[in-house]
C-alpha positions in Angstrom: 31.2 -61.6 18.1 28.7 -60.6 15.4 29.8 -61.3 11.8 28.4 -59.7 8.6 29.3 -60.7 5.1 29.3 -58.8 1.8 30.9 -59.8 -1.5 32.6 -56.3 -1.6 33.5 -54.1 1.3 34.7 -50.5 0.8 36.4 -48.5 3.6 35.6 -44.8 3.2 32.6 -42.9 1.9 34.4 -40.1 -0.1 34.4 -39.7 -3.9 36.7 -42.7 -4.4 34.9 -45.2 -2.2 31.4 -44.3 -3.4 32.5 -44.3 -7.1 33.7 -47.9 -6.7 30.7 -48.9 -4.7 28.4 -47.5 -7.4 29.4 -50.3 -9.7 27.7 -52.8 -7.4 24.2 -53.6 -6.2 24.0 -52.0 -2.6 23.0 -55.5 -1.3 26.4 -56.8 -2.4 28.6 -53.9 -1.3 29.0 -52.3 2.1 30.8 -49.0 2.8 32.3 -48.6 6.2 32.6 -44.9 7.3 34.2 -44.0 10.6 32.5 -40.6 10.8 28.8 -39.5 11.1 26.4 -39.0 8.3 26.6 -35.4 7.0 23.5 -33.3 7.7 24.5 -30.6 5.3 21.7 -28.3 6.1 22.5 -28.3 9.8 26.2 -27.8 9.2 25.5 -25.0 6.8 23.3 -23.3 9.5 26.1 -23.6 12.0 28.8 -22.4 9.6 26.8 -19.4 8.5 26.1 -18.6 12.2 29.9 -18.6 12.9 30.6 -16.4 9.9 27.9 -13.9 11.1 29.8 -13.8 14.5 32.9 -12.7 12.6 34.8 -16.0 12.8 37.3 -16.5 10.0 36.1 -18.7 7.1 38.7 -21.4 7.6 37.8 -21.6 11.3 34.1 -22.0 10.5 34.8 -24.7 7.9 36.9 -26.7 10.3 34.2 -26.5 13.0 31.3 -27.7 10.9 33.3 -30.7 9.6 34.4 -31.8 13.1 33.3 -35.2 14.2 31.8 -35.7 17.7 33.0 -39.4 17.9 35.8 -39.9 20.4 38.1 -41.8 18.0 38.0 -39.1 15.4 40.4 -36.5 16.8 41.7 -33.9 14.4 45.0 -32.5 15.5 47.3 -30.3 13.5 49.1 -32.8 11.3 52.6 -31.4 11.6 54.7 -28.2 12.2 54.2 -27.1 8.6 51.0 -29.0 7.4 47.8 -27.0 7.9 45.5 -29.2 5.9 42.2 -29.6 7.6 41.0 -33.1 8.3 37.4 -34.2 8.1 36.0 -37.3 9.9 32.4 -37.1 8.7 30.5 -38.7 5.9 32.4 -37.8 2.6 35.7 -37.2 4.5 38.3 -35.1 2.8 36.0 -34.7 -0.2 34.0 -32.1 1.7 36.9 -29.6 1.5 37.0 -29.7 -2.3 36.2 -26.4 -4.1 35.0 -28.1 -7.3 38.0 -27.6 -9.5 38.4 -30.4 -12.0 41.8 -30.6 -13.6 43.4 -33.5 -15.4 47.0 -34.3 -14.6 49.4 -32.8 -17.2 51.0 -35.0 -19.9 54.3 -33.8 -18.6 53.6 -35.4 -15.2 52.3 -38.6 -16.8 55.5 -38.9 -18.9 58.0 -37.9 -16.2 60.4 -40.6 -15.0 61.4 -38.9 -11.8 61.1 -40.7 -8.5 57.7 -42.3 -8.9 56.8 -42.5 -12.6 53.2 -43.2 -13.4 52.3 -46.8 -14.4 49.6 -45.4 -16.6 49.6 -42.6 -19.3 47.2 -39.9 -20.0 45.8 -41.9 -23.0 45.2 -44.8 -20.6 43.0 -42.6 -18.4 41.3 -40.6 -21.1 38.1 -42.6 -21.2 38.0 -42.7 -17.3 38.5 -39.0 -17.1 35.5 -38.5 -19.4 33.4 -40.8 -17.2 34.5 -38.9 -14.1 33.6 -35.6 -15.7 30.2 -36.9 -16.5 29.7 -38.2 -12.9 30.8 -34.9 -11.4 28.7 -32.9 -13.9 31.6 -30.7 -14.9 31.0 -27.2 -16.3 33.5 -25.0 -18.1 34.6 -23.6 -21.4 33.7 -25.8 -24.4 37.1 -24.7 -25.9 39.1 -26.1 -23.1 41.7 -28.4 -24.7 42.4 -30.3 -21.4 38.9 -31.8 -21.3 35.6 -30.7 -22.8 33.1 -30.0 -20.0 29.7 -31.7 -19.8 28.0 -28.3 -19.4 29.0 -24.9 -20.9 29.7 -22.2 -18.3 27.9 -18.9 -19.0 30.5 -16.2 -19.7 33.4 -18.6 -20.4 34.1 -17.1 -23.8 34.9 -13.7 -22.4 37.8 -15.0 -20.3 39.6 -16.6 -23.2 41.1 -13.2 -24.0 40.3 -11.2 -20.9 43.9 -10.7 -20.0 45.4 -10.4 -23.5 47.6 -9.1 -25.0 49.5 -9.2 -21.6 48.8 -12.9 -21.0 48.2 -15.7 -23.6 44.7 -16.7 -24.6 43.5 -19.4 -22.2 40.4 -20.9 -20.7 38.8 -21.2 -17.3 39.3 -24.4 -15.4 36.5 -26.9 -15.4 34.5 -27.2 -12.2 32.0 -29.6 -10.8 29.0 -27.3 -10.9 25.5 -27.7 -12.3 24.4 -25.1 -14.8 22.9 -27.1 -17.6 20.3 -28.7 -15.4 19.5 -26.6 -12.4 18.7 -28.6 -9.3 19.6 -32.0 -10.8 21.1 -34.5 -8.3 20.3 -32.0 -5.5 22.9 -29.5 -6.7 22.2 -25.8 -6.7 23.8 -23.0 -8.8 27.1 -21.4 -7.8 26.8 -17.7 -7.1 30.6 -17.1 -6.8 30.7 -16.4 -3.1 33.9 -18.4 -2.6 32.9 -20.2 0.6 33.0 -23.6 -1.2 33.3 -25.9 1.8 30.1 -24.5 3.3 28.4 -23.3 0.2 25.0 -21.7 0.8 23.7 -22.9 -2.5 25.2 -26.4 -2.2 26.5 -25.7 -5.7 29.5 -28.0 -6.0 29.4 -31.8 -6.4 29.7 -33.5 -3.0 29.6 -37.3 -2.3 26.2 -36.8 -0.7 24.6 -35.1 -3.6 25.8 -36.9 -6.8 25.4 -40.5 -5.9 22.4 -42.7 -5.6 21.6 -44.2 -2.2 24.4 -46.6 -1.3 24.8 -49.0 1.6 26.8 -47.0 4.1 27.4 -48.0 7.8 28.4 -44.8 9.6 30.3 -44.5 12.9 32.3 -47.6 12.1 36.0 -47.5 12.5 38.0 -50.3 10.9 40.5 -51.5 13.6 42.4 -53.9 11.3 42.3 -56.2 8.3 42.4 -59.9 9.0 44.5 -62.1 6.6 45.0 -65.8 6.1 48.2 -65.9 4.1 47.9 -63.5 1.2 44.0 -63.5 1.3 42.1 -60.9 3.4 39.2 -62.6 5.0 37.6 -59.8 7.0 37.9 -56.5 9.0 37.4 -55.9 12.7 35.1 -52.8 13.2 34.4 -50.7 16.3 31.2 -48.8 16.5 31.6 -47.1 19.9 29.9 -50.0 21.7 31.4 -53.2 20.5 33.7 -54.8 18.0 32.2 -56.8 15.2 33.6 -58.5 12.1 32.7 -58.0 8.4 33.9 -60.7 6.0 34.1 -60.2 2.2 35.5 -61.6 -1.0 37.2 -58.4 -2.0 38.2 -55.3 0.0 38.7 -51.7 -1.2 40.5 -49.3 1.1 39.6 -45.8 0.2 39.9 -44.0 3.5 42.0 -41.0 2.2 45.7 -40.5 1.8 46.5 -40.6 5.5 44.0 -43.1 6.8 44.5 -45.7 4.1 48.2 -46.3 5.0 47.2 -46.2 8.7 44.6 -48.9 8.3 47.1 -51.1 6.4 49.9 -50.5 9.0 47.6 -51.6 11.8 47.1 -54.9 10.2 49.3 -58.1 10.1 50.1 -57.9 6.4 51.3 -60.7 4.2 55.0 -61.1 3.8 54.9 -60.0 0.1 53.5 -56.6 0.8 55.9 -53.8 0.3 55.4 -52.5 3.8 58.5 -50.2 3.8 56.8 -47.9 1.2 53.3 -47.7 2.9 52.8 -44.1 4.1 55.9 -42.8 2.2 56.0 -40.2 -0.6 53.1 -38.0 0.8 52.4 -35.1 -1.6 50.3 -32.0 -1.2 50.5 -28.4 -2.4 51.9 -25.1 -1.0 50.6 -21.7 -2.1 51.7 -18.3 -3.4 49.7 -15.4 -4.7 50.5 -12.1 -6.5 48.3 -9.0 -6.7 48.6 -7.7 -10.3 47.4 -5.0 -12.6 47.1 -4.5 -16.3 46.2 -1.2 -18.1 42.9 -2.7 -19.2 39.5 -3.1 -17.4 38.5 -6.6 -16.4 34.8 -7.6 -16.3 34.7 -9.5 -13.0 31.7 -11.6 -12.1 30.9 -12.2 -15.8 30.9 -15.9 -15.2 28.0 -18.1 -14.2 29.9 -19.3 -11.1 33.2 -19.4 -9.3 35.8 -20.4 -11.8 39.4 -19.4 -12.5 41.5 -18.7 -15.5 44.6 -20.8 -16.2 47.7 -18.6 -16.5 49.7 -20.5 -19.3 52.9 -18.6 -18.7 53.2 -19.7 -15.1 51.6 -23.2 -15.2 54.8 -25.0 -15.9 57.8 -27.0 -14.4 60.5 -25.3 -12.5 63.9 -26.9 -11.7 64.8 -27.1 -8.0 67.5 -28.7 -5.9 65.0 -31.5 -5.1 64.0 -32.1 -8.7 61.3 -30.5 -10.9 58.3 -28.9 -9.4 55.1 -28.2 -11.3 53.1 -25.1 -10.7 49.4 -24.6 -11.4 48.7 -20.9 -11.7 45.3 -19.3 -12.0 43.9 -15.8 -12.3 40.9 -15.2 -10.1 37.8 -14.3 -12.1 36.3 -12.4 -9.1 37.5 -9.1 -7.6 40.5 -9.3 -5.2 40.0 -9.3 -1.5 39.1 -5.9 0.0 42.2 -6.1 2.2 44.4 -5.9 -0.9 42.7 -2.9 -2.6 45.2 -0.5 -1.0 47.8 -2.0 -3.4 45.8 -0.9 -6.4 44.4 2.4 -5.2 46.6 5.2 -3.8 44.7 5.8 -0.5 46.4 9.1 0.1 44.5 10.4 -3.0 41.3 8.8 -1.9 41.4 10.7 1.4 43.0 13.9 0.1 40.8 16.7 1.6 41.7 19.2 -1.1 41.8 17.2 -4.3 40.4 13.7 -3.8 40.5 11.1 -6.6 37.5 11.2 -8.9 35.2 8.3 -9.7 36.6 7.8 -13.2 40.2 7.8 -12.0 39.4 5.4 -9.2 37.7 3.1 -11.7 40.8 3.3 -13.8 43.1 2.3 -10.9 40.9 -0.7 -9.9 39.7 -1.8 -13.4 42.7 -4.0 -14.2 43.5 -5.2 -10.7 43.5 -9.0 -10.3 45.1 -11.8 -8.4 47.2 -14.8 -9.5 47.0 -17.7 -7.2 49.5 -20.6 -7.5 49.7 -24.1 -6.3 53.2 -25.3 -5.9 53.7 -29.1 -6.1 55.4 -30.8 -3.2 57.0 -33.6 -5.1 57.5 -37.2 -3.8 61.3 -36.7 -3.5 60.7 -34.1 -0.7 60.4 -37.0 1.7 57.1 -36.2 3.4 55.4 -39.2 5.0 52.7 -40.4 7.3 53.7 -41.1 10.8 52.5 -44.7 11.2 53.6 -44.9 14.8 51.2 -42.1 16.0 47.9 -42.9 17.5 46.5 -39.8 15.9 46.8 -38.6 12.2 50.3 -37.1 11.9 52.6 -36.2 9.1 56.4 -36.0 9.1 57.5 -33.0 7.1 60.7 -34.5 5.6 62.6 -32.0 3.6 59.9 -29.4 3.3 62.0 -26.7 5.0 64.5 -27.2 2.1 61.8 -26.4 -0.4 61.0 -23.0 1.0 64.1 -21.2 -0.5 63.5 -23.1 -3.7 59.9 -21.7 -3.7 61.3 -18.2 -3.1 63.4 -18.5 -6.3 60.4 -19.8 -8.2 58.2 -16.9 -6.9 60.8 -14.4 -8.1 61.0 -16.1 -11.6 57.2 -16.0 -11.8 57.0 -12.3 -10.9 59.7 -11.6 -13.5 57.7 -13.5 -16.2 54.7 -11.3 -15.5 56.7 -8.1 -15.5 58.2 -9.0 -18.9 54.7 -9.5 -20.2 53.7 -6.0 -19.1 51.8 -7.1 -16.0 52.5 -4.9 -13.0 53.1 -6.9 -9.8 51.9 -4.8 -6.9 52.3 -7.3 -4.1 52.7 -10.9 -3.2 51.9 -13.4 -0.4 54.3 -16.2 0.3 51.9 -18.5 2.0 54.3 -21.5 1.6 56.8 -19.9 4.1 54.3 -20.7 6.9 53.5 -24.2 5.7 51.6 -26.2 3.1 48.2 -27.9 2.8 45.5 -28.4 0.2 43.8 -31.4 1.9 45.1 -33.5 -1.0 47.0 -36.3 0.8 48.5 -38.0 -2.4 51.0 -40.8 -3.0 51.0 -42.7 0.3 50.1 -46.1 -1.2 51.4 -45.3 -4.6 50.7 -47.1 -7.9 53.9 -46.4 -9.8 56.1 -47.9 -12.4 58.9 -48.6 -9.9 60.2 -51.0 -7.3 58.7 -48.7 -4.7 55.2 -49.2 -5.8 52.8 -50.5 -3.2 50.0 -51.4 -5.7 50.0 -53.1 -9.1 48.5 -51.5 -12.2 45.0 -52.7 -11.1 45.4 -50.9 -7.8 45.7 -54.3 -6.0 48.0 -54.4 -2.9 51.1 -56.2 -4.0 51.5 -59.3 -1.9 47.7 -59.7 -1.4 45.1 -61.5 -3.5 42.0 -59.4 -2.8 42.9 -56.0 -1.3 42.6 -52.9 -3.5 43.1 -49.2 -2.8 41.4 -46.1 -4.2 41.7 -42.4 -3.6 44.4 -39.8 -3.6 46.8 -42.2 -1.8 47.1 -44.2 -5.1 48.4 -41.3 -7.2 52.2 -41.6 -7.6 52.6 -38.0 -8.7 49.9 -35.3 -8.7 51.9 -32.3 -10.2 50.5 -28.8 -9.8 46.8 -29.6 -9.8 44.2 -30.7 -7.3 43.7 -34.5 -7.5 39.9 -35.0 -7.2 39.1 -35.5 -10.9 42.0 -38.1 -11.1 40.8 -39.7 -7.9 37.3 -40.3 -9.4 38.8 -41.4 -12.8 40.9 -44.0 -11.1 38.0 -45.1 -9.0 35.8 -45.5 -12.2 38.6 -47.7 -13.6 38.8 -49.8 -10.5 35.0 -50.1 -10.1 34.7 -51.2 -13.7 37.5 -53.8 -13.3 36.2 -55.3 -10.0 32.6 -55.6 -11.3 33.8 -57.5 -14.4 36.0 -60.1 -12.6 
């Protein structure tokens, strides 16, 4: 059997794995990626061809990120989970839309279920490094994290919905506006097809990192241990099994594959195996179509960003504990399918007295959509099915969350109505399932006896195995985890390169 050796081996070529690897000389660090290299131009061509045929966007995105390798099957993960699963270079990072939110101080300080072992202040410097790496753009007045680049048009949105909604700022996004074309990135045109962006405008693992040492098409079968020390991994490349030995190993294979890799291995006795794959967290979704008696200047931004709705971005009490909501107002016009909610169609098609252009503009001028991410907290009991040969999720108590989400949705609509915002319609996406491709919490680093990792992201019970990625996050709250994933990976990479 062929044996390779590298001082550091990383499993997974997404944002987390590459961030850690970027702290080392490529000659000293090998990344093992089970999927193919991502030919973005070819995938873009295929995706746009499918869209021209009238295929739905989500279907086109799923197709272009499908792996052709036989061990990379992508089934539906569960009855309720509709997250798409990518087994190509960059992995789940390819689904990201570019939104860069820091986890709230409320989540960092919460002591529910899986409390964070780190605080917001502990991660502040690492968040700043992550924002620089991702080349974040946004509103310079954003109190949650000053962007690297200023987003053209950001100032307008601070009071675009006032006095009906509080002054706010757009969310930071990983787009390049200050230095067009730098690192291979293009400029966002606000089209909304982020997973197969025609302009390649968002930060992707393939366009923000230097060339790293990545071995594609290499599935890790198991980790080999001698006592508490991991000595190597067995890898299958479709033709043969070979061994890669190392001094230190970082498992950054995403929130489902990281626990599956660990579970396939003969782990040391001190590893908290019972908690591997537990506490899976993601997000469910809800939207409201709204109107205010004030025109909104859509498409006034330099790219696709969204405005934080302060009144709705908060914690709600439920029977399963507190749930954080991240609510954002879309800064581009609502979907054409929803325009009938804003415009009285019987007047538009009235043969005798049709609506005039000015009146039509008045109806549509203040029409906007609020889109909400509902946290699925760790106490909901979702987990990875470690006995399945394919990626599978067990939905736990998700069905119990649906009526709780119904109550939250009503409270949110009432909040808007009291603020003078007319709620014309709503879409309860969460009733059909959940999924943001976020895969958090499954090898958690928490301040609890249920933690799988110590504060340095080292696997408890091992001497040289570390984890990175969304799986590490003990609680994500109501925001997408990518910025935190990169911040934690910056912290781990810096730590490993110094010891």
